[in-house]
Every structure is written in C-alpha cells, then in structure tokens.
VEXLUMMI-953265 format. One record per atom (N, C-alpha, C): x negated, y, z. Coordinates in pm, whole numbers, plus 50000, padded with zeros to 5 digits. Atoms other than C-alpha are relative to their C-alpha. Example, Ala and Ser with C-alpha at 12.3 -4.5 7.8 and 13.67 -1.06 7.14 Angstrom:
REM residues 2
499114988150000/487704955050780/499105012050000/500824988149994/486334989450714/500775010950073/
***
This chain:
REM residues 368
500824994449894/881866526218739/498625003749946/501314995250044/878506543418711/498904993550083/501155005749931/875226526418796/499115011650047/500734988649945/873536551219028/498504997350011/501425003249987/870246533119087/499794985049988/500425014250005/868386500419035/498624999250066/501275001849928/865606488519264/499424986349970/500735012550018/862996461919187/499044998150116/500965003449894/861016444419460/499284987249963/500845011950015/858156420219408/499804994350139/500145006149868/858346396319702/499124987649994/500835012049988/856066368619822/500314993550133/499625007249879/857226342120072/499284986650004/500725012649984/855256312720208/500984988550010/499205012149989/856746278120158/499664992450128/500275007449878/857106255920463/499024988649976/500995010050037/855056229820278/499695001649851/500354998750142/853176229419944/500934991649913/499105007050094/855306219119644/499204996949875/500855004150110/853296198919392/500804993449889/499405006150118/854456190519039/498884997249900/501015002650104/852696180018718/499415013049948/500494987050047/852226217518651/499035006650097/500864993949900/850346225218971/500674999950136/499494999749863/850916232119341/500355014250041/499544987049950/852946261019483/499875000450151/500084997749856/852156274519828/500915011750041/499164988349976/854206306419795/501055001149889/499024996150102/857286318619610/499835014849975/500044985950040/856896351119419/501085002349896/498924996650091/860026365219257/500255015150004/499574985949999/861636398819180/501435000650052/498654997649948/864626409419390/500515013149941/499424988550070/866936433519211/501255004750072/498804994249938/869466457119372/500575010749907/499294990150080/872036476219167/500975007350091/499164991949911/873816504819346/501045007749919/498934992650066/877196519119244/501155002350096/498844996549916/879906537419440/499924994050139/500175005249865/878456526419772/499934984950010/500075014750002/878296489719667/498634995849947/501295005450045/875056470019633/500204986249940/500005013150064/874776441219387/498594994550000/501325005949985/871896417119442/499774988749901/500395010750091/870076394619196/498564996250022/501375004949984/866866374619176/499474995549865/500705004450121/864546371718878/499004989350041/500785011649953/862916337418910/498704997949924/501325000950063/859886344018690/498944999150110/501015002649898/856806332318878/498735008049973/501254992850017/853316345918922/499144994549888/500785006350107/851986321918658/500944995749887/499175004150114/853216311018311/500004984949979/500105014650011/853236273618386/501354993549971/498675005450030/856966266118392/500585007249878/499464991750107/857916294618159/498925009549952/500954990050050/856066319317940/500165013350073/499784987749924/857566346718157/499264999650134/500604998549867/855796359518468/500625012150067/499514988249929/856576385418732/499615012849926/500474987850067/854456410918544/500735002549869/499284997950127/856136405018207/501445003950027/498614997049969/859586405618365/500155014450052/499954986349947/858856437818554/499915010049884/500184991450117/857666453818231/501275000849915/498805000350084/860726442918031/501185006750070/498924993549924/863126453218306/499825015150004/500274985749984/861496486918362/500115007749870/500154992250123/860856497318004/501094997849896/499035003050104/863666481117809/501424997250049/498665003949957/866576466818008/500655010350092/499434990549904/867086490518300/500445013049934/499554987550064/867206521718075/501354999049929/498715001550067/870296507117903/501175000550099/498955001349899/872176505918234/499995011350103/500084990549889/870926530018500/500475013949956/499454986850029/872776563018512/501154999849902/498945001450100/875406549518274/501214992850058/498775006549957/878976537718311/500074985849942/499825013950044/879726500518291/501434995850032/498605003949980/883116483518261/500174985150025/499915014449978/882486445918250/498654993649967/501275006950020/879726420018235/499654998649852/500285002650141/880036411217867/499515012149925/500394987650070/879816446917742/498645004650048/501264994949944/876956455317976/498804992149950/501175007850042/874676426417887/499805000449848/500154998850145/875366431617516/499055011449965/500894988650026/873286463417549/498554995849982/501395004650020/870106442717557/499944987749912/500025011250095/871026417117291/498845000949902/501074998150099/868346432217066/498634996350057/501275003849938/865626422117316/499864984949991/500175014450021/864316388117215/499324993550120/500625007449890/863526362517482/500185006950134/500024993949867/862696373617837/501294997250076/498715003949942/865676354217969/500025001350152/500014998949854/864566354218332/500175014550044/499834985949970/864306392018332/501475004049983/498594996950026/867786394818179/500894993950107/499165007149903/869236368918418/499975006650137/500114993749869/867936387118726/500915012050013/499144988249995/869686419618643/501464996149981/498615004350019/872796401918516/500594994650129/499515005549874/873076383418849/500415011250096/499674988749913/873016416519037/501305006649954/498764994250054/875776429518807/501214991250032/498925009149962/877906398418866/500395002250146/499754997649858/877556404219241/500735013350019/499394986749991/878446440919196/501474999749959/498635000650048/881586433818994/500894991750093/499215008349907/882716406319233/500355007950126/499754992149880/882336429519532/500995011249972/499064989350035/884186457319353/501434994549990/498685006450009/887086433119287/500394993450132/499805006449869/886726420019646/500354985349986/499855014550015/886476383919530/498624993650011/501275007149993/883806357519573/499424998549860/500665002350128/881246352219300/500524987249935/499465012650051/882546316719266/501355002349930/498684997550059/886096329019200/499895007949871/500184992050121/884916354818947/499504991449884/500535008950104/883066327318759/501014989449955/499055010550031/886046303818765/499744987150075/500305011849920/884766280119031/501264993950062/498845006949947/887136254119173/499724993150133/500365007649879/885246239419471/499705009250117/500364992849878/884936251219830/498704994750059/501305005349962/881906228819880/499464992149883/500645006850112/879396213219642/499084989050052/500975010549966/877326181319645/498595005049970/501374995050019/873626188319686/498984988850010/501135009249995/870376169919631/498755007550039/501264994049961/866766176219717/498924995749901/501115002650090/863656178419500/498724998850082/501205002749921/860436163619640/498785000149909/501214999050079/857026172519505/499144987450009/500925011350001/854196148019433/499294999250136/500545001849866/852986133619763/498614993549998/501365005449991/849506123419879/499994984850013/499975014449979/850576088319973/501424994949996/498695006349997/853446063719954/500655001850136/499484998249865/853836066520330/500615013950017/499474986349990/854286104320307/501315001349924/498784999350082/856876100220031/501174993450072/498925007249933/858926074420219/500485007550123/499654992449880/858836095620534/500875012049965/499214988350042/860106126320350/501394995849955/498705004550050/862856107420172/500914995550114/499215004549885/863996091120494/500575011850078/499564988149928/864186125220660/501135007249927/498964993050076/866226140720379/501304991949995/498795008349996/868626111120376/500725002050134/499394997449867/869186116520750/500705013550003/499394986850003/869926152920679/501285000349916/498745001050072/872676141720443/499945001849850/500094997550144/871346148820094/500524988049921/499345010650076/873366129119839/499134994249890/500855004550111/870646126319576/498565003950027/501434997549985/866866123619586/499375001149862/500784998550124/864686136719304/498535001050036/501444998749976/860946131319292/499325004549871/500824995850112/858416148019068/499044988649964/500925010450044/856316124418858/499025005549897/500974997250104/853316125218626/499304986849969/500695012650031/851226098418450/499084995650114/500775005149888/849736076618722/500715001350133/499164998649881/852276088218980/501454999149953/498675001850056/855496073518849/500604986450036/499415013249978/856176036018848/499914995750146/500175004849862/854746028119191/500885007450101/499124993349904/856536055619387/501484996749979/498615003650028/859826047619213/500304985950049/499835013949955/859396010519279/500094999250151/500014999949854/858636017419645/501305005650055/498764993949953/861646039919688/501194990549980/498915009450024/863956014319529/499964988150097/500135011049905/862595987419759/500545004050137/499624995649866/863186007920076/501395006250005/498694993450004/866326026719965/500754995749874/499445005650124/868086004419711/501265006949949/498704994850041/871366023419707/500075015149983/499934985350013/870386060219694/500105004249854/500044993850132/871056082219393/498605005649983/501424996550018/867526086119259/499755004349856/500414995650133/866176106018967/498575005250005/501394995550007/862736116718847/499905011849905/500214988050081/861416148718694/498535000849961/501385000150048/858306149218476/499475013749963/500454986750042/858216186218384/499074999449879/500705000750130/856986177018033/498624993650007/501345005549978/854046156218157/499634988749904/500245011650084/854386128217897/500135003449852/499784999350144/854296122817522/500544986549956/499505012850050/855696095417300/498954988950008/501055010149982/852336077917337/500154992750133/499785006049869/853436070817694/501294991950004/498695006450005/856566052617578/500094987850090/499945012349921/855736019317742/500105002750150/499954996349858/855186036218078/501385005650034/498694994149975/858386056418052/501094989249998/499025010750015/860336025717941/500124991650126/499965008049877/859406007818264/500945006050105/499104993549905/861476033418454/501444995349983/498665005550025/864546017218298/500384989050099/499745011549913/864185989018550/500485003950140/499784996049861/864976010118858/501315007650024/498664994449979/868576021718812/499955014950038/500104985649976/867716058618793/501235007349948/498894991650044/870416084918767/499655006649867/500484993750123/868326102118498/498495002050007/501424996050011/864816110518376/500015014149943/499934985950039/864356148018355/498755004549924/501024993750083/862296164618080/498694992249996/501255007450007/859736137118015/499015005449897/500884995850110/858366152017690/499845015149995/500384986050015/857346186317557/501025010150049/499144990449932/858736217217728/500925007749906/499074993850094/860346230517409/500584989749903/499625010450095/860986197317239/501444995450016/498705006550005/864376183917138/499924987449914/500045011150097/863586161316841/499364987450057/500655012049948/861116137717010/500784993850116/499125005449896/863456134517308/501124991749938/498935007850066/866106122417062/499494986249962/500595013050034/863746094616950/499854991550125/500205007349874/862976085217310/501334995350058/498735003649940/866596085617428/500624987649935/499455011750070/867556059917164/499434986950052/500685012149953/865116035217323/500184997550150/499835001249856/866156040617685/501464997850037/498655001049947/869196029517878/500265010850105/499874989249902/868496056018143/500255013249929/499754987050063/869956090218054/498805009350013/500954988949994/867466117417965/500785012750032/499454986749970/868236151318114/499015010449951/500874989250046/866846182017940/500105012150091/500124988149916/865666212018141/499305010949919/500774989450064/862866233117993/500375002349853/499704998950143/864016226317634/501285008049972/498704993650022/867446242417684/499955014550047/500064985749968/867276280317664/501305007349970/498794993350045/870736287317524/501064989649965/498935008950048/874076273017416/499604993449869/500435005850128/872596268017068/499064988250021/500905011149970/869836246217215/500784988050054/499195010949945/872406225917409/500764992949890/499275006050112/874456220417094/499064991349916/500975007650080/871356209516899/499604987150070/500445011849924/870266185617176/501074989150000/498935009949996/873656168817197/500314994549861/499775004750137/874106166916820/498934989949959/501105009050035/870706149916789/499924987850092/500075011149905/871336126717083/498735000250083/501264998749926/868296140317268/500164998050149/499765001549857/869906137517610/501464996250024/498635003149960/873016126317797/500445008250120/499744991249886/872786151618079/499235012949976/500724987350012/871826188518092/499915006750137/500264992149880/870286207818379/500165014749962/499794985750028/871496243918386/499335008250109/500624990249911/869256270118544/500315013949943/499634986850053/870646305618508/498805008049950/501174992450042/867166320818489/499444995349868/500565005650123/866046297418213/500835003249877/499124998050115/869076303417992/500455014549984/499704985850019/869366341018043/501125005550083/498994994549912/872026344118309/501234991350017/498785007549971/875386332518440/500924999149880/499105000150116/877246341918122/499664988549906/500435010950088/875186318117907/500144986650070/499845012449923/875256292018185/501424994949990/498595003950006/879046291918181/500364995149860/499765004650137/879086288617801/499484985849981/500565013450011/876816258117823/500854990150078/499125008349917/878936243818104/501294996649925/498725002350068/882126248017902/499844990849879/500245008450118/880646232417589/499764985550042/500285013549953/879326202517782/501254993350055/498765005649948/882636197817960/500914995549886/499185003550116/884456197817625/499504987149935/500605011750064/882046170917503/499684988850098/500145010349897/882136150617826/498544996950034/501415001049959/878456157017908/499855006250139/500144994349865/877746161118282/498855010050008/501064990349976/875706190718400/499765001150151/500304997249860/874006199818726/499135012450007/500704987249983/872416231218865/498594997850053/501395001049958/868636232318883/499605011550090/500494989549911/866556253419118/498615004749962/501314994150024/863536276219096/499405005450130/500504995949868/862646278119467/500525013950039/499434986849975/865026307519502/500115003350150/499604995349867/865546328219815/501514998450009/498565001049982/869056329419955/500805008249902/499294991750097/869966356319703/500264992149873/499845008350119/869336334419401/500754987250029/499325012549961/870566303619587/501515002250006/498574997049992/873916320419650/500644999849861/499495000350136/874356325319277/500094985949946/499995014050045/873456289019208/501164992150062/498905006849932/875976276919466/501335003649934/498764995550066/878716297819305/500154993449863/499955006250132/877826284618960/500344985150010/499795014449984/877776248619083/501414996550046/498615002649960/881376252619202/500924998449880/499205001950121/882556251218838/500264985049978/499445013550010/884416219818732/499044989449951/500825010450063/881816201718518/498634998250065/501235002849924/878946203918768/500284987850087/499575012549935/879596167618856/498874992250065/501155006749937/876066157318963/499405009350105/500614991549897/874346169719282/498855008249943/501034991150052/872106199519210/498815001350093/501164996849917/868726211119338/500295012650080/499584988349921/870386234419587/499874996350147/500265004649864/868776225619918/500235011150102/499874990349891/869076242420255/498845009949999/501054989849994/867116274420314/498754994850070/501145004849921/864916256820570/499144990049923/500805009250083/863796232220299/498785007249945/501074992550063/861606260020162/499375010750090/500494988549925/861316288720410/500264998650149/499774999649856/860856292920784/501185008950032/498874990949982/863286321820759/500365006049866/499534994750128/865346331620455/500335014850015/499724985549997/866156367520361/501495003049995/498564997749995/869926362420380/500574994550130/499275004649883/872386357620665/501464998049962/500665011749941/873786332520718/499164992549898/500805008250090/871176309220574/500854988449947/499285011350058/872286280520354/499604987150071/500235012549929/872656247120530/500704988649927/499405011950059/873526211520426/500794992750107/499165007649908/876406193320593/499574985350001/500385014049987/875996157520711/500564991249888/499445007850111/878166145920422/499355003449867/500734997050123/875656159620170/500605011149917/499394988950072/877626190520078/499515013350056/500324986349958/877046228020100/501245008549977/498824991450007/879776253420166/499785011049895/500034989050097/880526277719883/500475012650072/499584987849931/880586313020031/501315005649945/498694995050040/884076327820027/500115015150012/499984985449989/883176363920108/499825006449864/500114993250128/883046390219837/498584999349945/501315000850064/880206387719586/499294987150034/500785012049969/877406363819677/500354994150136/499465005449876/879016360220020/499034998950115/500984999549890/875856364720229/499425014050005/500594986749981/874156395520368/498484999249990/501464999550012/870586405120280/499425005950127/500704995049881/868336409220584/498945009949953/500874989550055/866706442520496/498615000250065/501304999949932/863946439620757/499114988949946/500795011050055/862826405720632/499655002549854/500284996750139/863116417120273/498815009549991/501114990549999/860806446120350/498694993150041/501185007249954/858406422620531/499334992449887/500545008350107/857996401020222/499765007749870/500154992050121/857856429919974/498545003949978/501354996250038/854546434819793/500015013949935/499864986950066/855676464019578/501445002049962/498624997150040/858896481519480/500025012849914/499834988350084/860166507319236/501495002849984/498614995750007/863396527219223/500255007749872/499654993350128/865106538518901/501365006650018/498744992649992/867796565218886/500335006249864/
***
C-alpha cells in the first residue's frame, strides 16, 4: 500500500494532579500524535518525547525535527509492504528512538487495520486482559501517600509503585508496609542514587519489595551489576535499556533480574518484542512501563503487555488516572480485579476523538 500522508500534532493536556519524581514535577503532558493515512485507513501513534530532556535526551522539538527532515521522507508518498522493511529505511539514523517509535506505532496500527485484526493479535499477544499497576509520584506528606494508595487499592490496582529519591525513600516504604503489609509494592528512583548511597538502598531489602527500579545512573549497566550482587531485592532496569543489545549486556553482567520495556525508550514495538522474546528465553520477567501516554499510546502498551512474558503488572493505569477526559473512545478503565481489557477491535481498538484532539493541539503539520 502507498502512504498518502502523515500528520504530526504537538498536543498539550493537563494532568488531573501534578506528578512529581526525582527529575521534577509534571503538570501537563506534551507529546506528538502521529497519523498515517493510506487507502482510506488511518494509523495512529504517539511519540512520547517530552517538552524537556530530563527523562531522555529527546524532546518534542528534536523528535519533530527528526521525523520531519529524516524519517517521514523515507515513507510518505512511497509504497510499504510490512513493518520490518519499512522501519529498516531509517536504520542509518542513530538514536532518536522515541521519534522512530512514534511513527512505527502508527504503522503497526495501519497494518493491523488493513488485516482487520487487533494490534495485540498482530504482535502475538495471548491475553484478553492484563494485570495493571499504578505509579504514584512523590507526595507532600505520609498522610497524602497513604490516602492515595488506599484509593488505588479500592479501585483494584494489583501493584503499587512509588517514586523515591534520597530523603524520600525508607520512611514512605516503611509506612506503606505497616499499613498495607500484603500489597505488591515496588519503588522507582529514576537514577536518583549512586553507589555512595549503598547503605540507604540496602535498607530497602527489609520491606519485601517486588523490585527497585533504576536506582543508579540513567545509562549505567556496570554499577548496577555491582549493586545487584549485594541486594536480595531484584533490580529492574528502565532508562539503561535502549535496545536488545543493552538487555543482553545487562543480563550477562547480572545488572538486573527484571526489565521494564517502554516502546518509546527502545525505539518501537519491533525492538520491544525482541527484548521480550530474549527475556522469556532466559526466564527474566518483563513488564510494560508508561510515559503518561494518552489513550493512543496507552492502547499500544496494552497490546504489547498481552504478550506471554509480561508477567508483572505494568504502569498502564486507567485514563482517568491522568486526564479528566482522554482523546480516545472508549477510555481505558481498570476492573475491580485489577485487570484491563485488551481491545479486540482492529488496530489499536479505540477511536480517536477528533474534537478533543483538536482542542489539545498546539501545532500541526501535514506531509504528502
């Protein structure tokens, strides 16, 4: 089929509550929504690069530039036959994985709709519903934290994750374990620590955590391998894993026992599936991380998380967790048993609300 047009939209949506991590506080989500048009079919994707370079070196501006000037020209107005061949056209572009992942996601949606199958089925998913968890930012007080956790447990979330940083770590974890001794609990440092903080990190071993996510440097693998040897709690790598090669290196060095897969961070669904398959072969559990996606990106994450080796609850919360109103219909919801339904319709399985999309659009550009 021939790609007739590609549209980029810079959107900005207010969060229902500020989301604070060791990297800063988010009040809004700014991403790029991508639409690929072919033979009357629209494929939708979401580039999760943010307005700042705090989580990743990529930003909305760098991603827009790379998409516009380098990636889109390899596809628009040209015939495409499958995902693998199409994305190979930008193999010569180094880095910029979030930009690549955004367009690749739209192509996956396009191909699934053309085959009239769900995105989950096209990826090889096996589940009709997935276990989900919730990620909670750094709170102002212990009371606020306990109140939020209690609310999310009532909503059915199977796993609670809290963000931590030096000085906001042992006490909140201790408090949560005291009040909720049996919940699945994990922590995420977003690279806030160094090996000098070993004694503080080691104390987390006392609280039966599911895992400690990315405690050390955001590109580090080696120092994590030294830390993991001294901990009984599994380390999960996030920011350090950009590709299958990184995952192989991390597991060979013993740097982690769990891997978080975010399609945007690793360059798309194709690389995500490769990492999933390698980890499954080596009996390493994986789970799907989140980047505060709208329903478009969330739909892709849900489909990915339906694959066999996504055995831990992911950061795939309900739409209302982040937005007063999402840009897809129906919105994503969490069942009382802590699961989320995997859409069974063709492609991403949800419809984009064009009026709301336009409302949140800051700028757009069409390529033919």
